[in-house]
PAFI-753631 format. One line per field, with one value per residue: x, y, z of N, C-alpha, C in turn; chain; residue in one letter. Coordinates in nm, 2 decimals. Example, Ala and Ser with C-alpha at 12.3 -4.5 7.8 and 13.67 -1.06 7.14 Angstrom:
PAFI-753631
n.x: 1.32,1.28
n.y: -0.57,-0.22
n.z: 0.78,0.71
ca.x: 1.23,1.37
ca.y: -0.45,-0.11
ca.z: 0.78,0.71
c.x: 1.32,1.29
c.y: -0.33,0.00
c.z: 0.78,0.79
ch: A,A
aa: a,s
end
This chain:
PAFI-753631
n.x: 7.82,8.16,8.33,8.62,8.89,9.01,9.33,9.44,9.63,9.79,9.95,10.03,9.95,9.87,9.82,9.64,9.58,9.33,9.17,9.07,9.10,9.28,9.35,9.39,9.50,9.50,9.71,9.55,9.31,9.14,9.02,9.08,8.97,9.08,9.03,9.21,9.25,9.35,9.62,9.81,10.02,9.98,9.73,9.79,9.97,10.07,9.89,10.07,10.28,10.14,10.08,10.32,10.40,10.55,10.54,10.68,10.92,10.82,10.54,10.47,10.50,10.40,10.53,10.59,10.81,10.84,10.69,10.79,10.67,10.57,10.37,10.27,10.13,9.98,9.89,9.68,9.48,9.41,9.18,9.19
n.y: 12.90,12.88,12.60,12.43,12.29,11.97,11.85,11.56,11.32,11.05,10.92,10.68,10.70,10.57,10.23,9.93,9.60,9.36,9.05,8.98,9.20,9.47,9.78,10.12,10.44,10.76,11.04,11.25,11.22,11.02,10.69,10.34,10.01,9.68,9.35,9.09,8.87,8.96,8.95,8.68,8.63,8.80,8.71,8.44,8.49,8.52,8.68,8.84,8.88,9.01,9.24,9.37,9.60,9.83,10.17,10.28,10.48,10.74,10.70,10.57,10.30,9.99,9.77,9.44,9.29,9.05,8.88,8.90,9.07,9.33,9.61,9.84,10.15,10.29,10.09,9.99,10.17,10.15,10.05,9.84
n.z: 10.37,10.30,10.17,10.26,10.07,10.09,10.10,9.94,10.12,10.12,10.31,10.55,10.90,11.11,11.22,11.26,11.35,11.34,11.43,11.18,11.01,10.85,10.96,10.86,10.92,10.77,10.68,10.59,10.72,10.64,10.68,10.64,10.60,10.55,10.44,10.61,10.45,10.21,10.23,10.25,10.43,10.65,10.73,10.81,11.01,11.36,11.64,11.78,11.60,11.39,11.52,11.55,11.37,11.15,11.04,10.76,10.56,10.58,10.60,10.36,10.33,10.49,10.73,10.84,11.01,11.15,10.99,10.74,10.56,10.35,10.27,10.03,10.09,9.90,9.74,9.87,9.83,9.57,9.32,9.15
ca.x: 7.95,8.25,8.39,8.77,8.93,9.10,9.43,9.47,9.76,9.77,10.05,9.98,10.00,9.83,9.78,9.60,9.54,9.24,9.17,9.04,9.10,9.38,9.29,9.49,9.46,9.59,9.74,9.45,9.20,9.07,9.05,9.05,8.98,9.10,9.03,9.34,9.26,9.42,9.76,9.82,10.12,9.91,9.62,9.85,10.05,10.01,9.85,10.18,10.35,10.06,10.08,10.45,10.40,10.61,10.51,10.81,10.93,10.73,10.40,10.45,10.49,10.38,10.62,10.58,10.94,10.83,10.62,10.86,10.57,10.56,10.26,10.27,10.00,9.90,9.82,9.55,9.38,9.38,9.06,9.22
ca.y: 12.89,12.82,12.48,12.43,12.17,11.88,11.79,11.42,11.28,10.90,10.86,10.61,10.76,10.48,10.10,9.84,9.47,9.28,8.91,8.96,9.32,9.57,9.92,10.21,10.58,10.84,11.18,11.35,11.20,10.91,10.56,10.23,9.88,9.59,9.22,9.02,8.77,9.02,8.92,8.55,8.63,8.86,8.62,8.33,8.53,8.52,8.81,8.92,8.91,9.11,9.37,9.43,9.67,9.96,10.25,10.32,10.57,10.85,10.66,10.51,10.15,9.92,9.66,9.34,9.22,8.91,8.80,8.92,9.13,9.48,9.66,9.98,10.21,10.33,9.97,9.97,10.26,10.12,9.97,9.73
ca.z: 10.43,10.21,10.20,10.23,10.00,10.17,10.01,9.97,10.17,10.14,10.40,10.67,11.02,11.22,11.17,11.36,11.29,11.42,11.39,11.04,10.93,10.86,10.96,10.84,10.93,10.68,10.72,10.55,10.80,10.59,10.74,10.55,10.65,10.44,10.50,10.61,10.34,10.10,10.26,10.31,10.54,10.77,10.77,10.88,11.12,11.50,11.68,11.82,11.48,11.32,11.60,11.53,11.24,11.15,10.93,10.72,10.45,10.60,10.58,10.23,10.34,10.62,10.74,10.95,11.00,11.19,10.89,10.62,10.48,10.34,10.18,9.99,10.13,9.78,9.68,9.95,9.78,9.43,9.30,9.06
c.x: 8.04,8.31,8.54,8.80,9.03,9.20,9.46,9.61,9.75,9.88,9.99,10.03,9.96,9.79,9.75,9.55,9.45,9.26,9.15,9.05,9.23,9.32,9.40,9.43,9.56,9.60,9.63,9.31,9.11,9.11,9.01,9.06,8.99,9.10,9.17,9.36,9.33,9.57,9.77,9.92,10.05,9.80,9.68,9.93,9.99,9.97,9.96,10.26,10.27,10.07,10.22,10.46,10.47,10.57,10.64,10.81,10.83,10.58,10.37,10.43,10.46,10.46,10.60,10.71,10.93,10.76,10.69,10.76,10.58,10.45,10.28,10.13,9.92,9.83,9.69,9.44,9.34,9.26,9.08,9.36
c.y: 12.82,12.70,12.49,12.29,12.10,11.83,11.65,11.40,11.14,10.84,10.80,10.68,10.66,10.34,10.01,9.71,9.40,9.14,8.89,9.08,9.40,9.70,10.02,10.35,10.66,10.98,11.28,11.32,11.08,10.78,10.45,10.10,9.78,9.45,9.16,8.92,8.83,8.99,8.79,8.55,8.69,8.77,8.50,8.36,8.53,8.67,8.90,8.97,9.02,9.25,9.44,9.49,9.80,10.04,10.31,10.42,10.68,10.82,10.60,10.36,10.11,9.80,9.57,9.26,9.07,8.82,8.82,8.97,9.28,9.51,9.81,10.04,10.24,10.21,9.94,10.06,10.24,10.03,9.85,9.67
c.z: 10.33,10.26,10.17,10.17,10.09,10.07,10.04,10.02,10.21,10.23,10.52,10.80,11.14,11.15,11.28,11.29,11.38,11.38,11.25,10.95,10.95,10.85,10.95,10.85,10.85,10.73,10.69,10.62,10.76,10.67,10.64,10.62,10.53,10.50,10.50,10.50,10.22,10.11,10.33,10.43,10.67,10.82,10.85,11.00,11.26,11.53,11.72,11.70,11.40,11.39,11.59,11.39,11.25,11.02,10.89,10.59,10.46,10.56,10.44,10.23,10.48,10.62,10.86,10.94,11.05,11.09,10.75,10.52,10.47,10.24,10.15,10.02,10.01,9.72,9.75,9.89,9.63,9.42,9.21,9.09
ch: A,A,A,A,A,A,A,A,A,A,A,A,A,A,A,A,A,A,A,A,A,A,A,A,A,A,A,A,A,A,A,A,A,A,A,A,A,A,A,A,A,A,A,A,A,A,A,A,A,A,A,A,A,A,A,A,A,A,A,A,A,A,A,A,A,A,A,A,A,A,A,A,A,A,A,A,A,A,A,A
aa: m,p,q,t,a,v,t,p,d,p,r,a,i,d,v,f,v,t,e,d,m,l,l,v,g,f,a,d,g,r,e,l,s,v,p,l,a,w,s,a,k,l,l,a,g,s,e,a,a,r,a,n,c,a,i,v,d,d,g,v,r,l,s,w,p,d,l,d,e,e,i,e,v,a,s,l,l,r,t,r
end
């Protein structure tokens, strides 16, 4: 059976923050979890402030206005 190639699409379409993890869903079906320790502002923020996240610039950035924090989605995919 032929396999179809999946085109990478690193735009965020869903985001959820737990007590210790940032979970991001991408337009191409991938999901990524990142420890909150990677962002001092998210780690220190309240549950309500972390929950108030906006996906901006067509999924290119994540923004937490209550915490004055923005993260470029592509930076979450870099290994260095």
